[in-house]
C-alpha positions as YAML, in Angstrom:
chain: A
units: angstrom
residues:
- id: 1
  name: UNK
  ca: [38.27, -126.65, 25.96]
- id: 2
  name: UNK
  ca: [37.84, -125.21, 29.44]
- id: 3
  name: UNK
  ca: [34.08, -124.84, 28.92]
- id: 4
  name: UNK
  ca: [33.82, -128.38, 27.51]
- id: 5
  name: UNK
  ca: [35.73, -129.73, 30.51]
- id: 6
  name: UNK
  ca: [33.41, -127.95, 32.96]
- id: 7
  name: UNK
  ca: [30.38, -129.28, 31.09]
- id: 8
  name: UNK
  ca: [31.65, -132.85, 31.37]
- id: 9
  name: UNK
  ca: [32.45, -132.29, 35.05]
- id: 10
  name: UNK
  ca: [28.82, -131.39, 35.70]
- id: 11
  name: UNK
  ca: [27.61, -134.47, 33.85]
- id: 12
  name: UNK
  ca: [30.10, -136.60, 35.82]
- id: 13
  name: UNK
  ca: [28.77, -135.18, 39.10]
- id: 14
  name: UNK
  ca: [25.25, -136.07, 38.06]
- id: 15
  name: UNK
  ca: [26.23, -139.65, 37.19]
- id: 16
  name: UNK
  ca: [28.21, -140.05, 40.41]
- id: 17
  name: UNK
  ca: [25.25, -138.89, 42.47]
- id: 18
  name: UNK
  ca: [22.45, -140.80, 40.74]
- id: 19
  name: UNK
  ca: [24.17, -143.73, 39.01]
- id: 20
  name: UNK
  ca: [27.15, -144.41, 41.28]
- id: 21
  name: UNK
  ca: [26.72, -148.18, 40.87]
- id: 22
  name: UNK
  ca: [27.52, -148.10, 37.15]
- id: 23
  name: UNK
  ca: [30.96, -149.03, 35.91]
- id: 24
  name: UNK
  ca: [30.97, -148.13, 32.21]
- id: 25
  name: UNK
  ca: [29.22, -146.16, 29.47]
- id: 26
  name: UNK
  ca: [26.15, -148.40, 29.41]
- id: 27
  name: UNK
  ca: [24.74, -146.22, 32.19]
- id: 28
  name: UNK
  ca: [24.30, -143.39, 29.68]
- id: 29
  name: UNK
  ca: [20.82, -144.03, 28.28]
- id: 30
  name: UNK
  ca: [18.10, -141.76, 26.99]
- id: 31
  name: UNK
  ca: [16.33, -141.99, 30.36]
- id: 32
  name: UNK
  ca: [19.54, -140.95, 32.14]
- id: 33
  name: UNK
  ca: [20.00, -138.03, 29.76]
- id: 34
  name: UNK
  ca: [16.42, -136.85, 30.29]
- id: 35
  name: UNK
  ca: [16.99, -136.98, 34.05]
- id: 36
  name: UNK
  ca: [20.18, -134.95, 33.58]
- id: 37
  name: UNK
  ca: [18.30, -132.31, 31.57]
- id: 38
  name: UNK
  ca: [15.90, -131.84, 34.48]
- id: 39
  name: UNK
  ca: [18.75, -131.82, 37.02]
- id: 40
  name: UNK
  ca: [20.96, -129.27, 35.28]
- id: 41
  name: UNK
  ca: [18.03, -127.00, 34.36]
- id: 42
  name: UNK
  ca: [16.89, -126.94, 38.00]
- id: 43
  name: UNK
  ca: [20.40, -126.17, 39.27]
- id: 44
  name: UNK
  ca: [21.69, -122.77, 40.36]
- id: 45
  name: UNK
  ca: [23.38, -122.27, 36.98]
- id: 46
  name: UNK
  ca: [22.40, -119.33, 34.84]
- id: 47
  name: UNK
  ca: [20.16, -120.31, 31.89]
- id: 48
  name: UNK
  ca: [22.91, -119.50, 29.41]
- id: 49
  name: UNK
  ca: [25.42, -121.70, 31.30]
- id: 50
  name: UNK
  ca: [23.08, -124.69, 31.60]
- id: 51
  name: UNK
  ca: [22.27, -124.38, 27.89]
- id: 52
  name: UNK
  ca: [26.00, -124.34, 27.10]
- id: 53
  name: UNK
  ca: [26.64, -127.45, 29.23]
- id: 54
  name: UNK
  ca: [23.85, -129.35, 27.49]
- id: 55
  name: UNK
  ca: [25.18, -128.32, 24.07]
- id: 56
  name: UNK
  ca: [28.69, -129.46, 25.02]
- id: 57
  name: UNK
  ca: [27.38, -132.84, 26.20]
- id: 58
  name: UNK
  ca: [25.48, -133.27, 22.96]
- id: 59
  name: UNK
  ca: [28.67, -132.59, 21.01]
- id: 60
  name: UNK
  ca: [30.57, -135.09, 23.16]
- id: 61
  name: UNK
  ca: [28.03, -137.84, 22.52]
- id: 62
  name: UNK
  ca: [28.12, -137.16, 18.78]
- id: 63
  name: UNK
  ca: [31.93, -137.33, 18.81]
- id: 64
  name: UNK
  ca: [31.83, -140.63, 20.71]
- id: 65
  name: UNK
  ca: [29.78, -142.20, 17.95]
- id: 66
  name: UNK
  ca: [31.84, -140.69, 15.15]
- id: 67
  name: UNK
  ca: [35.18, -141.80, 16.59]
- id: 68
  name: UNK
  ca: [33.99, -144.98, 18.39]
- id: 69
  name: UNK
  ca: [35.32, -143.75, 21.72]
- id: 70
  name: UNK
  ca: [32.64, -145.56, 23.75]
- id: 71
  name: UNK
  ca: [31.78, -148.79, 21.93]
- id: 72
  name: UNK
  ca: [29.16, -149.85, 24.49]
- id: 73
  name: UNK
  ca: [27.28, -146.55, 24.39]
- id: 74
  name: UNK
  ca: [23.55, -147.11, 23.99]
- id: 75
  name: UNK
  ca: [22.04, -146.27, 20.62]
- id: 76
  name: UNK
  ca: [19.35, -144.30, 22.45]
- id: 77
  name: UNK
  ca: [21.90, -142.13, 24.28]
- id: 78
  name: UNK
  ca: [21.36, -138.97, 22.26]
- id: 79
  name: UNK
  ca: [20.38, -135.37, 22.83]
- id: 80
  name: UNK
  ca: [18.22, -133.79, 20.18]
- id: 81
  name: UNK
  ca: [17.80, -130.21, 18.99]
- id: 82
  name: UNK
  ca: [14.50, -129.79, 20.82]
- id: 83
  name: UNK
  ca: [16.21, -130.85, 24.07]
- id: 84
  name: UNK
  ca: [18.24, -127.66, 24.02]
- id: 85
  name: UNK
  ca: [16.78, -124.74, 26.01]
- id: 86
  name: UNK
  ca: [15.59, -121.83, 23.92]
- id: 87
  name: UNK
  ca: [18.24, -119.18, 23.55]
- id: 88
  name: UNK
  ca: [17.61, -116.14, 25.77]
- id: 89
  name: UNK
  ca: [16.96, -112.80, 24.14]
- id: 90
  name: UNK
  ca: [19.84, -110.37, 23.93]
- id: 91
  name: UNK
  ca: [20.52, -108.75, 27.30]
- id: 92
  name: UNK
  ca: [20.88, -105.21, 26.00]
- id: 93
  name: UNK
  ca: [21.51, -102.32, 28.37]
- id: 94
  name: UNK
  ca: [18.67, -99.75, 28.49]
- id: 95
  name: UNK
  ca: [19.59, -96.38, 27.00]
- id: 96
  name: UNK
  ca: [19.00, -94.66, 30.35]
- id: 97
  name: UNK
  ca: [21.79, -96.78, 31.82]
- id: 98
  name: UNK
  ca: [24.00, -96.58, 28.73]
- id: 99
  name: UNK
  ca: [23.91, -92.79, 28.90]
- id: 100
  name: UNK
  ca: [25.55, -93.06, 32.32]
- id: 101
  name: UNK
  ca: [28.14, -95.60, 31.23]
- id: 102
  name: UNK
  ca: [29.09, -93.67, 28.08]
- id: 103
  name: UNK
  ca: [29.39, -90.34, 29.86]
- id: 104
  name: UNK
  ca: [33.03, -89.13, 29.52]
- id: 105
  name: UNK
  ca: [33.10, -87.79, 33.09]
- id: 106
  name: UNK
  ca: [32.02, -91.17, 34.46]
- id: 107
  name: UNK
  ca: [34.45, -93.04, 32.21]
- id: 108
  name: UNK
  ca: [37.20, -90.86, 33.66]
- id: 109
  name: UNK
  ca: [36.51, -92.44, 37.06]
- id: 110
  name: UNK
  ca: [38.14, -95.66, 35.84]
- id: 111
  name: UNK
  ca: [41.54, -95.72, 37.59]
- id: 112
  name: UNK
  ca: [43.86, -95.86, 34.57]
- id: 113
  name: UNK
  ca: [43.91, -95.40, 30.82]
- id: 114
  name: UNK
  ca: [44.12, -99.04, 29.69]
- id: 115
  name: UNK
  ca: [40.82, -100.38, 31.15]
- id: 116
  name: UNK
  ca: [39.17, -97.09, 30.19]
- id: 117
  name: UNK
  ca: [40.22, -97.49, 26.55]
- id: 118
  name: UNK
  ca: [39.30, -101.17, 26.59]
- id: 119
  name: UNK
  ca: [35.76, -100.44, 27.80]
- id: 120
  name: UNK
  ca: [35.26, -97.76, 25.13]
- id: 121
  name: UNK
  ca: [36.49, -100.06, 22.34]
- id: 122
  name: UNK
  ca: [34.13, -102.85, 23.45]
- id: 123
  name: UNK
  ca: [31.21, -100.40, 23.64]
- id: 124
  name: UNK
  ca: [31.90, -98.98, 20.18]
- id: 125
  name: UNK
  ca: [32.78, -102.19, 18.29]
- id: 126
  name: UNK
  ca: [30.75, -104.88, 20.03]
- id: 127
  name: UNK
  ca: [33.82, -107.14, 20.24]
- id: 128
  name: UNK
  ca: [33.71, -110.06, 22.61]
- id: 129
  name: UNK
  ca: [35.75, -109.11, 25.67]
- id: 130
  name: UNK
  ca: [38.40, -111.81, 25.16]
- id: 131
  name: UNK
  ca: [38.90, -110.75, 21.53]
- id: 132
  name: UNK
  ca: [39.27, -107.12, 22.59]
- id: 133
  name: UNK
  ca: [41.75, -107.96, 25.36]
- id: 134
  name: UNK
  ca: [44.02, -109.77, 22.90]
- id: 135
  name: UNK
  ca: [44.13, -107.06, 20.22]
- id: 136
  name: UNK
  ca: [47.64, -106.43, 18.81]
- id: 137
  name: UNK
  ca: [49.33, -103.09, 19.36]
- id: 138
  name: UNK
  ca: [48.36, -101.74, 15.94]
- id: 139
  name: UNK
  ca: [45.04, -103.32, 14.88]
- id: 140
  name: UNK
  ca: [43.92, -100.41, 12.66]
- id: 141
  name: UNK
  ca: [44.15, -100.30, 8.87]
- id: 142
  name: UNK
  ca: [42.52, -97.77, 6.54]
- id: 143
  name: UNK
  ca: [40.10, -98.73, 3.78]
- id: 144
  name: UNK
  ca: [40.20, -97.35, 0.23]
- id: 145
  name: UNK
  ca: [38.47, -94.16, 1.36]
- id: 146
  name: UNK
  ca: [40.84, -93.65, 4.26]
- id: 147
  name: UNK
  ca: [38.33, -94.76, 6.91]
- id: 148
  name: UNK
  ca: [39.90, -96.67, 9.86]
- id: 149
  name: UNK
  ca: [38.99, -100.32, 10.26]
- id: 150
  name: UNK
  ca: [39.75, -102.71, 13.09]
- id: 151
  name: UNK
  ca: [41.47, -105.98, 12.23]
- id: 152
  name: UNK
  ca: [41.16, -108.64, 14.92]
- id: 153
  name: UNK
  ca: [41.04, -112.39, 15.40]
- id: 154
  name: UNK
  ca: [37.55, -113.70, 16.09]
- id: 155
  name: UNK
  ca: [38.40, -116.58, 18.43]
- id: 156
  name: UNK
  ca: [34.91, -118.06, 18.37]
- id: 157
  name: UNK
  ca: [34.90, -118.21, 14.56]
- id: 158
  name: UNK
  ca: [38.65, -118.95, 14.39]
- id: 159
  name: UNK
  ca: [39.01, -116.34, 11.65]
- id: 160
  name: UNK
  ca: [40.48, -112.89, 11.14]
- id: 161
  name: UNK
  ca: [37.88, -110.17, 10.74]
- id: 162
  name: UNK
  ca: [37.71, -106.51, 9.74]
- id: 163
  name: UNK
  ca: [35.10, -104.05, 11.02]
- id: 164
  name: UNK
  ca: [34.78, -100.28, 10.48]
- id: 165
  name: UNK
  ca: [35.62, -98.11, 13.47]
- id: 166
  name: UNK
  ca: [33.63, -95.20, 14.81]
- id: 167
  name: UNK
  ca: [35.55, -91.93, 15.29]
- id: 168
  name: UNK
  ca: [35.36, -92.41, 19.07]
- id: 169
  name: UNK
  ca: [36.86, -95.90, 18.87]
- id: 170
  name: UNK
  ca: [39.59, -94.82, 16.43]
- id: 171
  name: UNK
  ca: [40.59, -91.84, 18.59]
- id: 172
  name: UNK
  ca: [40.60, -94.04, 21.71]
- id: 173
  name: UNK
  ca: [42.93, -96.58, 20.07]
- id: 174
  name: UNK
  ca: [45.30, -93.85, 18.89]
- id: 175
  name: UNK
  ca: [45.42, -92.33, 22.37]
- id: 176
  name: UNK
  ca: [46.07, -95.76, 23.89]
- id: 177
  name: UNK
  ca: [48.90, -96.39, 21.43]
- id: 178
  name: UNK
  ca: [50.50, -93.04, 22.25]
- id: 179
  name: UNK
  ca: [50.29, -93.79, 25.99]
- id: 180
  name: UNK
  ca: [51.89, -97.22, 25.52]
- id: 181
  name: UNK
  ca: [54.75, -95.85, 23.41]
- id: 182
  name: UNK
  ca: [55.67, -93.50, 26.26]
- id: 183
  name: UNK
  ca: [55.85, -96.48, 28.62]
- id: 184
  name: UNK
  ca: [57.31, -99.13, 26.27]
- id: 185
  name: UNK
  ca: [59.09, -97.58, 23.24]
- id: 186
  name: UNK
  ca: [58.43, -98.38, 20.44]
- id: 187
  name: UNK
  ca: [55.30, -100.09, 21.76]
- id: 188
  name: UNK
  ca: [54.39, -103.48, 23.30]
- id: 189
  name: UNK
  ca: [52.98, -106.35, 21.21]
- id: 190
  name: UNK
  ca: [49.46, -105.96, 22.63]
- id: 191
  name: UNK
  ca: [47.15, -102.94, 22.71]
- id: 192
  name: UNK
  ca: [45.82, -103.62, 26.19]
- id: 193
  name: UNK
  ca: [48.64, -105.01, 28.37]
- id: 194
  name: UNK
  ca: [47.98, -106.45, 31.82]
- id: 195
  name: UNK
  ca: [48.51, -103.89, 34.61]
- id: 196
  name: UNK
  ca: [50.59, -106.06, 36.96]
- id: 197
  name: UNK
  ca: [53.58, -108.45, 36.69]
- id: 198
  name: UNK
  ca: [54.04, -107.41, 33.09]
- id: 199
  name: UNK
  ca: [57.38, -105.55, 32.80]
- id: 200
  name: UNK
  ca: [57.72, -105.88, 29.01]
- id: 201
  name: UNK
  ca: [53.99, -105.39, 28.21]
- id: 202
  name: UNK
  ca: [53.66, -108.73, 26.43]
- id: 203
  name: UNK
  ca: [50.88, -110.18, 28.59]
- id: 204
  name: UNK
  ca: [47.38, -109.00, 27.57]
- id: 205
  name: UNK
  ca: [44.67, -107.72, 29.86]
- id: 206
  name: UNK
  ca: [42.59, -110.61, 31.20]
- id: 207
  name: UNK
  ca: [38.83, -110.90, 31.12]
- id: 208
  name: UNK
  ca: [38.76, -111.70, 34.85]
- id: 209
  name: UNK
  ca: [40.47, -108.40, 35.70]
- id: 210
  name: UNK
  ca: [38.21, -106.52, 33.28]
- id: 211
  name: UNK
  ca: [35.14, -107.98, 34.96]
- id: 212
  name: UNK
  ca: [36.41, -106.89, 38.38]
- id: 213
  name: UNK
  ca: [37.26, -103.38, 37.17]
- id: 214
  name: UNK
  ca: [33.84, -103.00, 35.50]
- id: 215
  name: UNK
  ca: [32.00, -104.04, 38.65]
- id: 216
  name: UNK
  ca: [34.04, -101.74, 40.90]
- id: 217
  name: UNK
  ca: [33.70, -98.82, 38.48]
- id: 218
  name: UNK
  ca: [29.92, -99.13, 38.30]
- id: 219
  name: UNK
  ca: [29.74, -99.14, 42.07]
- id: 220
  name: UNK
  ca: [31.92, -96.02, 42.16]
- id: 221
  name: UNK
  ca: [29.72, -94.07, 39.74]
- id: 222
  name: UNK
  ca: [26.51, -95.46, 41.28]
- id: 223
  name: UNK
  ca: [24.78, -96.69, 38.10]
- id: 224
  name: UNK
  ca: [21.00, -96.81, 38.48]
- id: 225
  name: UNK
  ca: [18.00, -97.57, 36.29]
- id: 226
  name: UNK
  ca: [15.00, -95.32, 35.67]
- id: 227
  name: UNK
  ca: [13.37, -96.58, 38.87]
- id: 228
  name: UNK
  ca: [16.42, -95.51, 40.87]
- id: 229
  name: UNK
  ca: [17.55, -99.07, 41.54]
- id: 230
  name: UNK
  ca: [21.26, -99.96, 41.29]
- id: 231
  name: UNK
  ca: [22.14, -102.04, 38.21]
- id: 232
  name: UNK
  ca: [25.22, -103.87, 36.99]
- id: 233
  name: UNK
  ca: [26.18, -104.31, 33.32]
- id: 234
  name: UNK
  ca: [28.67, -106.84, 31.96]
- id: 235
  name: UNK
  ca: [31.15, -106.42, 29.12]
- id: 236
  name: UNK
  ca: [29.18, -108.84, 26.93]
- id: 237
  name: UNK
  ca: [26.05, -106.73, 27.33]
- id: 238
  name: UNK
  ca: [27.81, -103.94, 25.44]
- id: 239
  name: UNK
  ca: [27.88, -106.31, 22.46]
- id: 240
  name: UNK
  ca: [24.15, -107.02, 22.81]
- id: 241
  name: UNK
  ca: [23.46, -103.32, 23.14]
- id: 242
  name: UNK
  ca: [25.31, -102.45, 19.93]
- id: 243
  name: UNK
  ca: [23.44, -105.15, 18.02]
- id: 244
  name: UNK
  ca: [20.10, -103.92, 19.35]
- id: 245
  name: UNK
  ca: [20.91, -100.30, 18.51]
- id: 246
  name: UNK
  ca: [21.84, -101.21, 14.93]
- id: 247
  name: UNK
  ca: [18.64, -103.20, 14.44]
- id: 248
  name: UNK
  ca: [16.61, -100.29, 15.79]
- id: 249
  name: UNK
  ca: [18.38, -97.98, 13.33]
- id: 250
  name: UNK
  ca: [17.29, -100.18, 10.41]
- id: 251
  name: UNK
  ca: [20.66, -101.78, 9.60]
- id: 252
  name: UNK
  ca: [20.16, -105.01, 7.63]
- id: 253
  name: UNK
  ca: [20.55, -108.25, 9.59]
- id: 254
  name: UNK
  ca: [23.21, -109.69, 7.30]
- id: 255
  name: UNK
  ca: [25.33, -106.56, 7.84]
- id: 256
  name: UNK
  ca: [25.03, -106.88, 11.63]
- id: 257
  name: UNK
  ca: [25.86, -110.57, 11.34]
- id: 258
  name: UNK
  ca: [29.13, -109.71, 9.61]
- id: 259
  name: UNK
  ca: [29.91, -106.83, 11.97]
- id: 260
  name: UNK
  ca: [29.41, -108.89, 15.14]
- id: 261
  name: UNK
  ca: [30.98, -112.02, 13.69]
- id: 262
  name: UNK
  ca: [27.96, -114.25, 14.21]
- id: 263
  name: UNK
  ca: [28.27, -117.81, 12.94]
- id: 264
  name: UNK
  ca: [24.69, -117.95, 11.66]
- id: 265
  name: UNK
  ca: [21.82, -115.62, 10.76]
- id: 266
  name: UNK
  ca: [19.79, -117.16, 13.58]
- id: 267
  name: UNK
  ca: [22.04, -115.51, 16.15]
- id: 268
  name: UNK
  ca: [21.48, -112.08, 14.62]
- id: 269
  name: UNK
  ca: [17.75, -112.79, 14.25]
- id: 270
  name: UNK
  ca: [17.46, -112.65, 18.05]
- id: 271
  name: UNK
  ca: [18.12, -108.90, 17.85]
- id: 272
  name: UNK
  ca: [15.48, -108.54, 15.12]
- id: 273
  name: UNK
  ca: [12.97, -110.38, 17.28]
- id: 274
  name: UNK
  ca: [13.65, -107.96, 20.11]
- id: 275
  name: UNK
  ca: [13.29, -105.03, 17.69]
- id: 276
  name: UNK
  ca: [9.91, -106.35, 16.46]
- id: 277
  name: UNK
  ca: [8.64, -106.49, 20.04]
- id: 278
  name: UNK
  ca: [9.78, -102.94, 20.74]
- id: 279
  name: UNK
  ca: [8.32, -101.53, 17.53]
- id: 280
  name: UNK
  ca: [5.07, -103.45, 17.98]
- id: 281
  name: UNK
  ca: [4.52, -101.70, 21.31]
- id: 282
  name: UNK
  ca: [5.07, -98.36, 19.56]
- id: 283
  name: UNK
  ca: [2.60, -99.40, 16.85]
- id: 284
  name: UNK
  ca: [-0.06, -100.26, 19.43]
- id: 285
  name: UNK
  ca: [0.45, -96.82, 21.00]
- id: 286
  name: UNK
  ca: [0.16, -95.19, 17.57]
- id: 287
  name: UNK
  ca: [-3.13, -97.00, 16.96]
- id: 288
  name: UNK
  ca: [-4.58, -95.63, 20.20]
- id: 289
  name: UNK
  ca: [-4.05, -92.08, 18.87]
- id: 290
  name: UNK
  ca: [-5.08, -92.73, 15.26]
- id: 291
  name: UNK
  ca: [-7.62, -90.49, 13.55]
- id: 292
  name: UNK
  ca: [-9.28, -91.05, 10.16]
- id: 293
  name: UNK
  ca: [-10.13, -88.50, 7.47]
- id: 294
  name: UNK
  ca: [-13.30, -87.34, 9.25]
- id: 295
  name: UNK
  ca: [-11.53, -86.67, 12.53]
- id: 296
  name: UNK
  ca: [-12.90, -89.85, 14.12]
- id: 297
  name: UNK
  ca: [-10.71, -91.94, 16.40]
- id: 298
  name: UNK
  ca: [-10.37, -95.49, 15.11]
- id: 299
  name: UNK
  ca: [-11.08, -98.42, 17.41]
- id: 300
  name: UNK
  ca: [-8.13, -100.77, 17.86]
- id: 301
  name: UNK
  ca: [-7.69, -103.79, 20.15]
- id: 302
  name: UNK
  ca: [-4.03, -104.98, 20.46]
- id: 303
  name: UNK
  ca: [-5.34, -108.42, 21.45]
- id: 304
  name: UNK
  ca: [-7.94, -108.58, 18.66]
- id: 305
  name: UNK
  ca: [-7.93, -111.30, 16.01]
- id: 306
  name: UNK
  ca: [-6.99, -108.82, 13.26]
- id: 307
  name: UNK
  ca: [-4.22, -107.02, 15.17]
- id: 308
  name: UNK
  ca: [-1.38, -109.07, 13.65]
- id: 309
  name: UNK
  ca: [-2.71, -108.60, 10.12]
- id: 310
  name: UNK
  ca: [-3.01, -104.86, 10.68]
- id: 311
  name: UNK
  ca: [0.56, -104.74, 12.01]
- id: 312
  name: UNK
  ca: [1.79, -106.49, 8.88]
- id: 313
  name: UNK
  ca: [-0.22, -104.19, 6.62]
- id: 314
  name: UNK
  ca: [1.11, -101.13, 8.41]
- id: 315
  name: UNK
  ca: [4.74, -102.16, 7.91]
- id: 316
  name: UNK
  ca: [4.24, -103.06, 4.24]
- id: 317
  name: UNK
  ca: [2.34, -99.88, 3.50]
- id: 318
  name: UNK
  ca: [4.91, -97.63, 5.16]
- id: 319
  name: UNK
  ca: [7.59, -99.08, 2.90]
- id: 320
  name: UNK
  ca: [5.56, -98.25, -0.20]
- id: 321
  name: UNK
  ca: [3.94, -94.99, 0.81]
- id: 322
  name: UNK
  ca: [5.48, -92.44, 3.11]
- id: 323
  name: UNK
  ca: [3.25, -89.40, 3.56]
- id: 324
  name: UNK
  ca: [4.34, -86.06, 5.01]
- id: 325
  name: UNK
  ca: [1.25, -85.76, 7.19]
- id: 326
  name: UNK
  ca: [0.23, -89.29, 8.20]
- id: 327
  name: UNK
  ca: [-0.03, -92.85, 6.99]
- id: 328
  name: UNK
  ca: [-1.81, -94.77, 4.29]
- id: 329
  name: UNK
  ca: [-4.27, -97.29, 5.68]
- id: 330
  name: UNK
  ca: [-4.80, -99.00, 2.31]
- id: 331
  name: UNK
  ca: [-3.25, -102.49, 1.95]
- id: 332
  name: UNK
  ca: [-0.13, -102.44, -0.26]
- id: 333
  name: UNK
  ca: [-1.65, -105.06, -2.58]
- id: 334
  name: UNK
  ca: [-4.26, -102.48, -3.59]
- id: 335
  name: UNK
  ca: [-3.09, -99.67, -5.87]
- id: 336
  name: UNK
  ca: [-3.90, -96.11, -4.87]
- id: 337
  name: UNK
  ca: [-5.58, -94.12, -7.68]
- id: 338
  name: UNK
  ca: [-5.09, -90.80, -5.87]
- id: 339
  name: UNK
  ca: [-1.51, -90.62, -4.62]
- id: 340
  name: UNK
  ca: [-1.65, -86.84, -4.08]
- id: 341
  name: UNK
  ca: [-5.17, -86.47, -2.69]
- id: 342
  name: UNK
  ca: [-4.73, -88.03, 0.72]
- id: 343
  name: UNK
  ca: [-6.83, -85.47, 2.57]
- id: 344
  name: UNK
  ca: [-9.88, -86.59, 0.62]
- id: 345
  name: UNK
  ca: [-9.00, -90.32, 0.75]
- id: 346
  name: UNK
  ca: [-10.94, -92.63, 3.13]
- id: 347
  name: UNK
  ca: [-7.80, -94.71, 3.74]
- id: 348
  name: UNK
  ca: [-5.83, -91.77, 5.15]
- id: 349
  name: UNK
  ca: [-4.79, -91.93, 8.84]
- id: 350
  name: UNK
  ca: [-2.81, -89.56, 11.03]
- id: 351
  name: UNK
  ca: [-1.71, -88.90, 14.62]
- id: 352
  name: UNK
  ca: [-0.93, -85.87, 16.84]
- id: 353
  name: UNK
  ca: [2.70, -86.12, 15.71]
- id: 354
  name: UNK
  ca: [1.63, -84.35, 12.47]
- id: 355
  name: UNK
  ca: [-0.34, -81.50, 14.06]
- id: 356
  name: UNK
  ca: [2.07, -78.78, 12.97]
- id: 357
  name: UNK
  ca: [1.97, -80.07, 9.40]
- id: 358
  name: UNK
  ca: [-1.83, -80.04, 9.37]
- id: 359
  name: UNK
  ca: [-2.01, -76.53, 10.79]
- id: 360
  name: UNK
  ca: [0.42, -75.24, 8.20]
- id: 361
  name: UNK
  ca: [-1.48, -76.99, 5.41]
- id: 362
  name: UNK
  ca: [-4.76, -75.52, 6.63]
- id: 363
  name: UNK
  ca: [-3.28, -72.01, 6.43]
- id: 364
  name: UNK
  ca: [-2.00, -72.70, 2.92]
- id: 365
  name: UNK
  ca: [-5.39, -74.10, 1.88]
- id: 366
  name: UNK
  ca: [-7.13, -70.91, 3.02]
- id: 367
  name: UNK
  ca: [-4.85, -68.93, 0.71]
- id: 368
  name: UNK
  ca: [-5.65, -71.33, -2.16]
- id: 369
  name: UNK
  ca: [-9.39, -70.95, -1.56]
- id: 370
  name: UNK
  ca: [-9.18, -67.14, -1.65]
- id: 371
  name: UNK
  ca: [-6.98, -67.20, -4.79]
- id: 372
  name: UNK
  ca: [-9.16, -69.61, -6.77]
- id: 373
  name: UNK
  ca: [-12.37, -67.78, -5.85]
- id: 374
  name: UNK
  ca: [-10.83, -64.47, -6.92]
- id: 375
  name: UNK
  ca: [-9.92, -66.06, -10.28]
- id: 376
  name: UNK
  ca: [-13.45, -67.42, -10.73]
- id: 377
  name: UNK
  ca: [-12.35, -71.08, -10.48]
- id: 378
  name: UNK
  ca: [-15.18, -72.01, -8.16]
- id: 379
  name: UNK
  ca: [-15.05, -75.78, -8.74]
- id: 380
  name: UNK
  ca: [-11.38, -75.87, -7.71]
- id: 381
  name: UNK
  ca: [-12.17, -73.61, -4.76]
- id: 382
  name: UNK
  ca: [-14.84, -76.12, -3.64]
- id: 383
  name: UNK
  ca: [-12.25, -78.90, -3.72]
- id: 384
  name: UNK
  ca: [-9.90, -76.82, -1.60]
- id: 385
  name: UNK
  ca: [-12.75, -76.05, 0.80]
- id: 386
  name: UNK
  ca: [-13.39, -79.79, 1.16]
- id: 387
  name: UNK
  ca: [-9.76, -80.31, 2.13]
- id: 388
  name: UNK
  ca: [-9.97, -77.34, 4.54]
- id: 389
  name: UNK
  ca: [-13.03, -78.78, 6.28]
- id: 390
  name: UNK
  ca: [-11.33, -82.16, 6.68]
- id: 391
  name: UNK
  ca: [-8.28, -80.45, 8.15]
- id: 392
  name: UNK
  ca: [-10.47, -78.58, 10.62]
- id: 393
  name: UNK
  ca: [-11.96, -81.88, 11.82]
- id: 394
  name: UNK
  ca: [-8.58, -83.56, 12.02]
- id: 395
  name: UNK
  ca: [-6.94, -80.72, 13.94]
- id: 396
  name: UNK
  ca: [-9.76, -80.47, 16.51]
- id: 397
  name: UNK
  ca: [-9.60, -84.20, 17.26]
- id: 398
  name: UNK
  ca: [-5.78, -84.36, 17.30]
- id: 399
  name: UNK
  ca: [-5.59, -81.37, 19.64]
- id: 400
  name: UNK
  ca: [-8.02, -83.11, 22.01]
- id: 401
  name: UNK
  ca: [-5.87, -86.27, 21.93]
- id: 402
  name: UNK
  ca: [-2.75, -84.24, 22.58]
- id: 403
  name: UNK
  ca: [-4.35, -82.52, 25.57]
- id: 404
  name: UNK
  ca: [-5.48, -85.86, 27.05]
- id: 405
  name: UNK
  ca: [-1.96, -87.35, 26.86]
...
């Protein structure tokens, strides 16, 4: 309600400034709304805030029509889906910065146990800060296997939710409970009570205080990025970071949607989009180091017309065929008649990451050549020699690539 009220206040300011002569709802036309979109987008508001205000106004106009609140409202006074700004990508915290924030010694710099435990729980669970602040004293229940789960009320979804806890989060909650019992036997009603003017521990920690403590703490520990510049992370960015980490680890989107309590798959898909961008950069780098069966570097242009198709083929092929010494360059729609003869296959590709494997296989192939020749199996020895020669070419080229990088 507070956000809706602020959104309407901004729209009221716009009308008062540009349409002060109007006396009723007839002033709200499509032209006026388009002018407001330009005005609020060009304001000092953060993109997420301006997007929220526009969404709230759209909901208000829809409610006016449904409930006949403004009978004289113009039929053209509507905001459409394509009027809404595109949602920003998740603002995850880079791992270089997260390593500093998750460091136990730096966490210990936080002045007292309650905000310290609250920060750890948000980091580990991805809870929205307001949901974490209002956790009850004992929010943990065990599943059928005895694993601790966190039960909380998802205020945005207006529903109770259960999520599995990491060992770090579970231990942090237990330690926080033990600390509270010493101060308020047998324990206050909330897990994270406010630090001041709270004699019975019933008032929960507020988001405003958490934001202040986070900012002061990061200044105290001097958080910096890889370029040495000071940075500042917010509590909500911990949520984005957890979602991004899970996507990068291959966790299915629908699982992350349930874990983070997203209302729709589209919200979780933003993390997947970010993951695709990250992995695509890694794929382009892989292609620059790629070597075919004959030890020849393949030519690849990330901006070429076939780059997207090759990216798709690479992902599909890696699902179907995982090789111990490289990758299969054959499209997945085409069956491979020689699944165990990759080092004589024209579709085989590899990178310097597999150099140790190739060297070991070359040594083993030399033994096979000597053994088969001693047994008089010269045709088989010739096949092994063919593999050995290909390995020689591969290793020479891969070593040259490794030296150049």
